[in-house]
C-alpha positions as CSV (number, residue, x, y, z in Angstrom):
1,M,15.9,4.3,-18.2
2,L,15.0,2.5,-14.9
3,D,14.3,-1.2,-15.1
4,N,11.5,-2.6,-12.9
5,R,13.9,-3.6,-10.0
6,N,15.6,-0.2,-9.9
7,Y,12.2,1.6,-10.2
8,Q,10.9,-0.4,-7.2
9,S,14.1,0.3,-5.2
10,C,13.8,4.0,-6.0
11,L,10.3,4.1,-4.8
12,L,11.1,2.4,-1.5
13,T,14.0,4.7,-0.7
14,T,12.0,7.9,-1.3
15,G,9.8,7.2,1.6
16,H,6.5,7.4,-0.3
17,G,5.5,3.8,0.0
18,Y,5.2,1.1,-2.7
19,P,2.6,1.2,-5.5
20,L,0.4,-1.8,-5.6
21,W,-1.2,-2.4,-9.1
22,I,-3.6,-4.8,-7.4
23,P,-4.3,-3.2,-4.0
24,E,-7.3,-5.4,-3.2
25,P,-6.8,-8.1,-0.7
26,P,-6.7,-11.7,-2.0
27,N,-10.1,-13.4,-1.9
28,S,-8.7,-16.1,0.4
29,L,-8.4,-13.7,3.3
30,P,-11.0,-13.4,6.2
31,D,-13.8,-10.9,5.8
32,V,-12.5,-9.0,8.8
33,Y,-9.2,-8.4,7.0
34,C,-10.8,-7.4,3.8
35,A,-13.0,-4.9,5.6
36,E,-10.0,-3.1,7.2
37,G,-7.3,-3.7,4.6
38,V,-3.6,-3.4,5.1
39,R,-2.6,-2.1,8.5
40,V,0.6,-1.5,10.4
41,G,2.4,-4.7,11.3
42,D,1.1,-6.8,8.4
43,L,3.7,-9.2,7.1
44,L,3.3,-9.3,3.3
45,N,5.0,-10.7,0.3
46,L,4.9,-8.3,-2.6
47,T,4.2,-10.2,-5.8
48,T,5.6,-9.6,-9.2
49,D,2.1,-8.9,-10.6
50,G,1.7,-5.8,-8.4
51,G,-0.3,-7.4,-5.6
52,Y,0.6,-9.1,-2.3
53,D,0.3,-12.2,-0.3
54,Y,-0.7,-11.7,3.3
55,F,0.9,-13.9,6.0
56,F,-0.1,-12.4,9.4
57,N,0.1,-9.3,11.6
58,I,3.0,-9.0,14.0
59,Y,1.0,-6.8,16.4
60,A,-2.3,-8.8,16.6
61,P,-2.6,-11.8,18.9
62,A,-2.6,-15.3,17.5
63,H,-6.4,-15.7,18.1
64,D,-7.3,-12.4,16.3
65,P,-9.4,-13.2,13.2
66,V,-6.7,-11.7,10.9
67,N,-4.1,-14.1,12.3
68,A,-6.3,-17.2,12.9
69,G,-4.4,-20.3,11.6
70,R,-1.6,-18.1,10.1
71,V,1.0,-17.5,12.8
72,P,3.9,-19.9,13.5
73,D,3.9,-22.0,16.7
74,G,4.9,-20.1,19.8
75,F,4.0,-16.7,18.2
76,E,4.1,-13.8,20.6
77,P,2.8,-10.5,19.2
78,L,4.9,-7.4,19.4
79,T,3.7,-4.2,21.1
80,L,3.1,-1.2,18.9
81,R,4.6,1.8,20.6
82,P,3.9,5.4,19.6
83,Q,7.6,5.9,18.7
84,D,7.4,3.0,16.3
85,T,5.3,4.9,13.7
86,L,5.6,8.3,12.0
87,T,2.6,10.4,11.0
88,V,3.1,13.3,8.6
89,D,0.1,15.5,8.1
90,R,-0.3,17.1,4.7
91,M,3.0,15.8,3.3
92,H,1.6,16.6,-0.2
93,T,-1.0,19.2,-1.1
94,P,-4.2,18.1,-2.7
95,A,-3.9,17.2,-6.4
96,T,-0.2,16.7,-6.1
97,V,1.2,14.2,-8.7
98,I,3.6,11.8,-7.1
99,S,5.6,10.0,-9.7
100,N,9.2,9.2,-10.8
101,V,11.2,11.2,-13.3
102,Q,9.9,9.3,-16.3
103,V,6.3,10.6,-15.8
104,R,5.3,14.1,-17.0
105,K,2.1,15.9,-16.3
106,I,0.7,17.9,-19.2
107,K,-2.3,20.2,-18.7
108,L,-4.4,20.8,-21.8
109,Q,-7.1,23.4,-22.1
110,T,-9.5,24.2,-24.8
111,D,-12.7,26.2,-25.5
112,V,-15.5,24.3,-27.0
113,T,-18.8,25.6,-28.3
114,A,-21.7,23.5,-29.2
115,V,-25.0,24.3,-30.8
116,I,-27.9,22.6,-29.0
117,P,-31.1,22.5,-31.1
């Protein structure tokens, strides 16, 4: 059986991301951040309760509303180049269950008849 640490490590190494049990942004973040949500370049701390703490975005300038008052002194944003990201279209077909080996999908079917007066 996988403990939580091994489970998280397994998820990160499969290339399918990391599950957030609390994916909503913290209430303390600017409205502009909450409207867009997590984006490439966000520096986050994943919390033990399944959420995250947002620090700043490494690709946005210091004066950008998502970074205002959050970047270290002397911060210079990085440039996002096309070769820095990977896009995979249709990696999984619709309705694909993505899980670890401990999860099983069971399909149940039944015929039901009801008398309606």
